[in-house]
PDB file of N, CA, C and O in Angstrom:
ATOM      1  N   MET A   1     -21.346  12.692  17.244  1.00  0.00           N
ATOM      2  CA  MET A   1     -21.360  12.779  15.781  1.00  0.00           C
ATOM      3  C   MET A   1     -21.227  14.234  15.329  1.00  0.00           C
ATOM      4  O   MET A   1     -20.789  14.507  14.211  1.00  0.00           O
ATOM      5  N   LYS A   2     -21.602  15.147  16.191  1.00  0.00           N
ATOM      6  CA  LYS A   2     -21.570  16.550  15.820  1.00  0.00           C
ATOM      7  C   LYS A   2     -20.151  17.026  15.518  1.00  0.00           C
ATOM      8  O   LYS A   2     -19.961  17.915  14.689  1.00  0.00           O
ATOM      9  N   GLU A   3     -19.135  16.431  16.197  1.00  0.00           N
ATOM     10  CA  GLU A   3     -17.751  16.859  15.964  1.00  0.00           C
ATOM     11  C   GLU A   3     -17.290  16.602  14.529  1.00  0.00           C
ATOM     12  O   GLU A   3     -16.356  17.253  14.060  1.00  0.00           O
ATOM     13  N   VAL A   4     -17.928  15.667  13.825  1.00  0.00           N
ATOM     14  CA  VAL A   4     -17.565  15.381  12.436  1.00  0.00           C
ATOM     15  C   VAL A   4     -17.910  16.561  11.538  1.00  0.00           C
ATOM     16  O   VAL A   4     -17.291  16.746  10.490  1.00  0.00           O
ATOM     17  N   LEU A   5     -18.871  17.341  11.931  1.00  0.00           N
ATOM     18  CA  LEU A   5     -19.323  18.446  11.097  1.00  0.00           C
ATOM     19  C   LEU A   5     -18.559  19.744  11.348  1.00  0.00           C
ATOM     20  O   LEU A   5     -18.792  20.736  10.657  1.00  0.00           O
ATOM     21  N   THR A   6     -17.655  19.755  12.321  1.00  0.00           N
ATOM     22  CA  THR A   6     -16.948  20.994  12.630  1.00  0.00           C
ATOM     23  C   THR A   6     -15.760  21.199  11.692  1.00  0.00           C
ATOM     24  O   THR A   6     -15.151  20.248  11.202  1.00  0.00           O
ATOM     25  N   LYS A   7     -15.465  22.444  11.468  1.00  0.00           N
ATOM     26  CA  LYS A   7     -14.364  22.805  10.587  1.00  0.00           C
ATOM     27  C   LYS A   7     -13.019  22.380  11.185  1.00  0.00           C
ATOM     28  O   LYS A   7     -12.129  21.944  10.455  1.00  0.00           O
ATOM     29  N   SER A   8     -12.869  22.503  12.499  1.00  0.00           N
ATOM     30  CA  SER A   8     -11.593  22.146  13.132  1.00  0.00           C
ATOM     31  C   SER A   8     -11.320  20.655  13.011  1.00  0.00           C
ATOM     32  O   SER A   8     -10.166  20.244  12.894  1.00  0.00           O
ATOM     33  N   PHE A   9     -12.380  19.834  13.037  1.00  0.00           N
ATOM     34  CA  PHE A   9     -12.194  18.391  12.855  1.00  0.00           C
ATOM     35  C   PHE A   9     -11.581  18.099  11.495  1.00  0.00           C
ATOM     36  O   PHE A   9     -10.604  17.356  11.401  1.00  0.00           O
ATOM     37  N   TRP A  10     -12.145  18.676  10.445  1.00  0.00           N
ATOM     38  CA  TRP A  10     -11.653  18.410   9.091  1.00  0.00           C
ATOM     39  C   TRP A  10     -10.275  19.025   8.866  1.00  0.00           C
ATOM     40  O   TRP A  10      -9.491  18.498   8.076  1.00  0.00           O
ATOM     41  N   GLN A  11      -9.966  20.126   9.543  1.00  0.00           N
ATOM     42  CA  GLN A  11      -8.611  20.681   9.454  1.00  0.00           C
ATOM     43  C   GLN A  11      -7.608  19.705  10.065  1.00  0.00           C
ATOM     44  O   GLN A  11      -6.511  19.527   9.537  1.00  0.00           O
ATOM     45  N   GLY A  12      -7.983  19.078  11.170  1.00  0.00           N
ATOM     46  CA  GLY A  12      -7.125  18.065  11.792  1.00  0.00           C
ATOM     47  C   GLY A  12      -6.936  16.862  10.896  1.00  0.00           C
ATOM     48  O   GLY A  12      -5.839  16.311  10.810  1.00  0.00           O
ATOM     49  N   VAL A  13      -8.008  16.448  10.223  1.00  0.00           N
ATOM     50  CA  VAL A  13      -7.916  15.322   9.288  1.00  0.00           C
ATOM     51  C   VAL A  13      -6.954  15.670   8.157  1.00  0.00           C
ATOM     52  O   VAL A  13      -6.106  14.858   7.785  1.00  0.00           O
ATOM     53  N   ARG A  14      -7.084  16.864   7.616  1.00  0.00           N
ATOM     54  CA  ARG A  14      -6.213  17.290   6.523  1.00  0.00           C
ATOM     55  C   ARG A  14      -4.762  17.356   6.986  1.00  0.00           C
ATOM     56  O   ARG A  14      -3.864  16.924   6.262  1.00  0.00           O
ATOM     57  N   ARG A  15      -4.523  17.886   8.173  1.00  0.00           N
ATOM     58  CA  ARG A  15      -3.168  18.007   8.709  1.00  0.00           C
ATOM     59  C   ARG A  15      -2.550  16.608   8.893  1.00  0.00           C
ATOM     60  O   ARG A  15      -1.393  16.384   8.538  1.00  0.00           O
ATOM     61  N   THR A  16      -3.319  15.689   9.440  1.00  0.00           N
ATOM     62  CA  THR A  16      -2.826  14.327   9.652  1.00  0.00           C
ATOM     63  C   THR A  16      -2.509  13.667   8.310  1.00  0.00           C
ATOM     64  O   THR A  16      -1.475  13.015   8.169  1.00  0.00           O
ATOM     65  N   PHE A  17      -3.385  13.831   7.334  1.00  0.00           N
ATOM     66  CA  PHE A  17      -3.177  13.234   6.021  1.00  0.00           C
ATOM     67  C   PHE A  17      -1.940  13.820   5.350  1.00  0.00           C
ATOM     68  O   PHE A  17      -1.145  13.084   4.764  1.00  0.00           O
ATOM     69  N   THR A  18      -1.773  15.125   5.430  1.00  0.00           N
ATOM     70  CA  THR A  18      -0.621  15.788   4.822  1.00  0.00           C
ATOM     71  C   THR A  18       0.676  15.333   5.483  1.00  0.00           C
ATOM     72  O   THR A  18       1.665  15.082   4.794  1.00  0.00           O
ATOM     73  N   GLU A  19       0.682  15.225   6.810  1.00  0.00           N
ATOM     74  CA  GLU A  19       1.875  14.764   7.513  1.00  0.00           C
ATOM     75  C   GLU A  19       2.205  13.325   7.138  1.00  0.00           C
ATOM     76  O   GLU A  19       3.376  12.980   6.980  1.00  0.00           O
ATOM     77  N   ALA A  20       1.200  12.495   6.995  1.00  0.00           N
ATOM     78  CA  ALA A  20       1.428  11.093   6.637  1.00  0.00           C
ATOM     79  C   ALA A  20       2.002  10.971   5.232  1.00  0.00           C
ATOM     80  O   ALA A  20       2.827  10.093   4.979  1.00  0.00           O
ATOM     81  N   ARG A  21       1.586  11.824   4.329  1.00  0.00           N
ATOM     82  CA  ARG A  21       2.114  11.779   2.966  1.00  0.00           C
ATOM     83  C   ARG A  21       3.553  12.262   2.903  1.00  0.00           C
ATOM     84  O   ARG A  21       4.320  11.788   2.066  1.00  0.00           O
ATOM     85  N   GLN A  22       3.939  13.196   3.770  1.00  0.00           N
ATOM     86  CA  GLN A  22       5.272  13.780   3.723  1.00  0.00           C
ATOM     87  C   GLN A  22       6.307  12.936   4.453  1.00  0.00           C
ATOM     88  O   GLN A  22       7.466  12.889   4.041  1.00  0.00           O
ATOM     89  N   ASP A  23       5.906  12.271   5.527  1.00  0.00           N
ATOM     90  CA  ASP A  23       6.855  11.483   6.310  1.00  0.00           C
ATOM     91  C   ASP A  23       7.115  10.139   5.636  1.00  0.00           C
ATOM     92  O   ASP A  23       6.201   9.550   5.058  1.00  0.00           O
ATOM     93  N   PRO A  24       8.355   9.649   5.705  1.00  0.00           N
ATOM     94  CA  PRO A  24       8.626   8.318   5.155  1.00  0.00           C
ATOM     95  C   PRO A  24       7.932   7.261   6.012  1.00  0.00           C
ATOM     96  O   PRO A  24       7.740   7.469   7.210  1.00  0.00           O
ATOM     97  N   PRO A  25       7.557   6.138   5.417  1.00  0.00           N
ATOM     98  CA  PRO A  25       6.874   5.104   6.194  1.00  0.00           C
ATOM     99  C   PRO A  25       7.807   4.497   7.239  1.00  0.00           C
ATOM    100  O   PRO A  25       9.005   4.337   7.005  1.00  0.00           O
ATOM    101  N   VAL A  26       7.245   4.169   8.375  1.00  0.00           N
ATOM    102  CA  VAL A  26       8.009   3.542   9.447  1.00  0.00           C
ATOM    103  C   VAL A  26       8.014   2.047   9.198  1.00  0.00           C
ATOM    104  O   VAL A  26       6.960   1.434   9.031  1.00  0.00           O
ATOM    105  N   GLN A  27       9.212   1.456   9.173  1.00  0.00           N
ATOM    106  CA  GLN A  27       9.300   0.028   8.927  1.00  0.00           C
ATOM    107  C   GLN A  27       9.561  -0.709  10.225  1.00  0.00           C
ATOM    108  O   GLN A  27      10.428  -0.327  11.011  1.00  0.00           O
ATOM    109  N   ASP A  28       8.814  -1.751  10.435  1.00  0.00           N
ATOM    110  CA  ASP A  28       8.979  -2.599  11.602  1.00  0.00           C
ATOM    111  C   ASP A  28      10.227  -3.450  11.398  1.00  0.00           C
ATOM    112  O   ASP A  28      10.533  -3.852  10.275  1.00  0.00           O
ATOM    113  N   ALA A  29      10.941  -3.722  12.474  1.00  0.00           N
ATOM    114  CA  ALA A  29      12.163  -4.521  12.377  1.00  0.00           C
ATOM    115  C   ALA A  29      11.851  -5.935  11.908  1.00  0.00           C
ATOM    116  O   ALA A  29      12.709  -6.588  11.315  1.00  0.00           O
ATOM    117  N   ASN A  30      10.641  -6.420  12.161  1.00  0.00           N
ATOM    118  CA  ASN A  30      10.267  -7.779  11.769  1.00  0.00           C
ATOM    119  C   ASN A  30       9.646  -7.858  10.386  1.00  0.00           C
ATOM    120  O   ASN A  30       9.460  -8.952   9.854  1.00  0.00           O
ATOM    121  N   SER A  31       9.321  -6.711   9.796  1.00  0.00           N
ATOM    122  CA  SER A  31       8.680  -6.739   8.487  1.00  0.00           C
ATOM    123  C   SER A  31       9.716  -6.887   7.384  1.00  0.00           C
ATOM    124  O   SER A  31      10.865  -6.469   7.525  1.00  0.00           O
ATOM    125  N   GLN A  32       9.290  -7.482   6.301  1.00  0.00           N
ATOM    126  CA  GLN A  32      10.170  -7.696   5.157  1.00  0.00           C
ATOM    127  C   GLN A  32       9.488  -7.103   3.930  1.00  0.00           C
ATOM    128  O   GLN A  32       8.348  -7.460   3.634  1.00  0.00           O
ATOM    129  N   PRO A  33      10.162  -6.200   3.206  1.00  0.00           N
ATOM    130  CA  PRO A  33       9.551  -5.620   2.007  1.00  0.00           C
ATOM    131  C   PRO A  33       9.185  -6.707   0.996  1.00  0.00           C
ATOM    132  O   PRO A  33       9.853  -7.738   0.916  1.00  0.00           O
ATOM    133  N   ALA A  34       8.139  -6.475   0.239  1.00  0.00           N
ATOM    134  CA  ALA A  34       7.662  -7.465  -0.722  1.00  0.00           C
ATOM    135  C   ALA A  34       8.726  -7.789  -1.766  1.00  0.00           C
ATOM    136  O   ALA A  34       8.796  -8.926  -2.232  1.00  0.00           O
ATOM    137  N   ALA A  35       9.551  -6.824  -2.142  1.00  0.00           N
ATOM    138  CA  ALA A  35      10.573  -7.065  -3.157  1.00  0.00           C
ATOM    139  C   ALA A  35      11.629  -8.057  -2.669  1.00  0.00           C
ATOM    140  O   ALA A  35      12.249  -8.755  -3.471  1.00  0.00           O
ATOM    141  N   GLU A  36      11.828  -8.116  -1.351  1.00  0.00           N
ATOM    142  CA  GLU A  36      12.832  -9.018  -0.809  1.00  0.00           C
ATOM    143  C   GLU A  36      12.252 -10.361  -0.385  1.00  0.00           C
ATOM    144  O   GLU A  36      12.998 -11.251   0.022  1.00  0.00           O
ATOM    145  N   ALA A  37      10.955 -10.519  -0.473  1.00  0.00           N
ATOM    146  CA  ALA A  37      10.341 -11.782  -0.085  1.00  0.00           C
ATOM    147  C   ALA A  37      10.775 -12.866  -1.060  1.00  0.00           C
ATOM    148  O   ALA A  37      10.861 -12.642  -2.268  1.00  0.00           O
ATOM    149  N   LYS A  38      11.042 -14.021  -0.523  1.00  0.00           N
ATOM    150  CA  LYS A  38      11.498 -15.133  -1.353  1.00  0.00           C
ATOM    151  C   LYS A  38      10.332 -16.077  -1.608  1.00  0.00           C
ATOM    152  O   LYS A  38       9.596 -16.401  -0.676  1.00  0.00           O
ATOM    153  N   PRO A  39      10.144 -16.526  -2.844  1.00  0.00           N
ATOM    154  CA  PRO A  39       9.040 -17.449  -3.124  1.00  0.00           C
ATOM    155  C   PRO A  39       9.240 -18.807  -2.458  1.00  0.00           C
ATOM    156  O   PRO A  39       8.282 -19.568  -2.327  1.00  0.00           O
ATOM    157  N   ASP A  40      10.462 -19.128  -2.035  1.00  0.00           N
ATOM    158  CA  ASP A  40      10.737 -20.409  -1.391  1.00  0.00           C
ATOM    159  C   ASP A  40      10.272 -20.435   0.062  1.00  0.00           C
ATOM    160  O   ASP A  40      10.159 -21.504   0.661  1.00  0.00           O
ATOM    161  N   ASP A  41       9.996 -19.236   0.637  1.00  0.00           N
ATOM    162  CA  ASP A  41       9.596 -19.176   2.032  1.00  0.00           C
ATOM    163  C   ASP A  41       8.267 -19.908   2.212  1.00  0.00           C
ATOM    164  O   ASP A  41       7.336 -19.698   1.435  1.00  0.00           O
ATOM    165  N   PRO A  42       8.173 -20.762   3.226  1.00  0.00           N
ATOM    166  CA  PRO A  42       6.897 -21.454   3.459  1.00  0.00           C
ATOM    167  C   PRO A  42       5.843 -20.479   3.969  1.00  0.00           C
ATOM    168  O   PRO A  42       6.157 -19.505   4.652  1.00  0.00           O
ATOM    169  N   ALA A  43       4.607 -20.754   3.631  1.00  0.00           N
ATOM    170  CA  ALA A  43       3.504 -19.913   4.086  1.00  0.00           C
ATOM    171  C   ALA A  43       3.275 -20.160   5.573  1.00  0.00           C
ATOM    172  O   ALA A  43       3.509 -21.265   6.064  1.00  0.00           O
ATOM    173  N   PRO A  44       2.823 -19.148   6.284  1.00  0.00           N
ATOM    174  CA  PRO A  44       2.495 -19.360   7.704  1.00  0.00           C
ATOM    175  C   PRO A  44       1.416 -20.434   7.842  1.00  0.00           C
ATOM    176  O   PRO A  44       0.655 -20.678   6.905  1.00  0.00           O
ATOM    177  N   ALA A  45       1.354 -21.062   8.990  1.00  0.00           N
ATOM    178  CA  ALA A  45       0.436 -22.177   9.199  1.00  0.00           C
ATOM    179  C   ALA A  45      -1.029 -21.776   9.070  1.00  0.00           C
ATOM    180  O   ALA A  45      -1.858 -22.614   8.715  1.00  0.00           O
ATOM    181  N   ASP A  46      -1.372 -20.516   9.347  1.00  0.00           N
ATOM    182  CA  ASP A  46      -2.770 -20.111   9.293  1.00  0.00           C
ATOM    183  C   ASP A  46      -3.232 -19.694   7.900  1.00  0.00           C
ATOM    184  O   ASP A  46      -4.387 -19.305   7.727  1.00  0.00           O
ATOM    185  N   VAL A  47      -2.357 -19.768   6.913  1.00  0.00           N
ATOM    186  CA  VAL A  47      -2.722 -19.403   5.541  1.00  0.00           C
ATOM    187  C   VAL A  47      -2.981 -20.691   4.746  1.00  0.00           C
ATOM    188  O   VAL A  47      -2.094 -21.539   4.653  1.00  0.00           O
ATOM    189  N   PRO A  48      -4.173 -20.850   4.176  1.00  0.00           N
ATOM    190  CA  PRO A  48      -4.450 -22.061   3.406  1.00  0.00           C
ATOM    191  C   PRO A  48      -3.643 -22.071   2.112  1.00  0.00           C
ATOM    192  O   PRO A  48      -3.258 -21.009   1.622  1.00  0.00           O
ATOM    193  N   PRO A  49      -3.382 -23.241   1.553  1.00  0.00           N
ATOM    194  CA  PRO A  49      -2.644 -23.310   0.296  1.00  0.00           C
ATOM    195  C   PRO A  49      -3.460 -22.693  -0.834  1.00  0.00           C
ATOM    196  O   PRO A  49      -4.687 -22.645  -0.746  1.00  0.00           O
ATOM    197  N   PRO A  50      -2.804 -22.217  -1.894  1.00  0.00           N
ATOM    198  CA  PRO A  50      -3.542 -21.625  -3.011  1.00  0.00           C
ATOM    199  C   PRO A  50      -4.432 -22.666  -3.689  1.00  0.00           C
ATOM    200  O   PRO A  50      -4.125 -23.859  -3.694  1.00  0.00           O
ATOM    201  N   ILE A  51      -5.526 -22.197  -4.254  1.00  0.00           N
ATOM    202  CA  ILE A  51      -6.467 -23.073  -4.940  1.00  0.00           C
ATOM    203  C   ILE A  51      -6.051 -23.194  -6.389  1.00  0.00           C
ATOM    204  O   ILE A  51      -5.778 -22.191  -7.049  1.00  0.00           O
ATOM    205  N   ASP A  52      -6.000 -24.424  -6.890  1.00  0.00           N
ATOM    206  CA  ASP A  52      -5.633 -24.680  -8.276  1.00  0.00           C
ATOM    207  C   ASP A  52      -6.851 -24.382  -9.153  1.00  0.00           C
ATOM    208  O   ASP A  52      -7.887 -25.030  -9.004  1.00  0.00           O
ATOM    209  N   PRO A  53      -6.740 -23.404 -10.072  1.00  0.00           N
ATOM    210  CA  PRO A  53      -7.907 -23.026 -10.888  1.00  0.00           C
ATOM    211  C   PRO A  53      -8.250 -24.049 -11.975  1.00  0.00           C
ATOM    212  O   PRO A  53      -9.339 -23.983 -12.544  1.00  0.00           O
ATOM    213  N   THR A  54      -7.357 -24.989 -12.278  1.00  0.00           N
ATOM    214  CA  THR A  54      -7.657 -25.964 -13.332  1.00  0.00           C
ATOM    215  C   THR A  54      -8.542 -27.063 -12.764  1.00  0.00           C
ATOM    216  O   THR A  54      -8.328 -27.510 -11.638  1.00  0.00           O
ATOM    217  N   PRO A  55      -9.538 -27.504 -13.538  1.00  0.00           N
ATOM    218  CA  PRO A  55     -10.460 -28.543 -13.035  1.00  0.00           C
ATOM    219  C   PRO A  55      -9.829 -29.912 -12.973  1.00  0.00           C
ATOM    220  O   PRO A  55     -10.483 -30.875 -12.572  1.00  0.00           O
TER     221      PRO A  55
END
């Protein structure tokens, strides 16, 4: 736990955060951006159907 209190640890955290903000996100070949998702696509089997809020 002592390493969390060191200045070099927080400098590394800042460097990692800054690099992540500057680099473009890496896209997986299997991932699909939300804008291109089609509402007709069936939900995966492990996702329960939406709950109808009307009584």
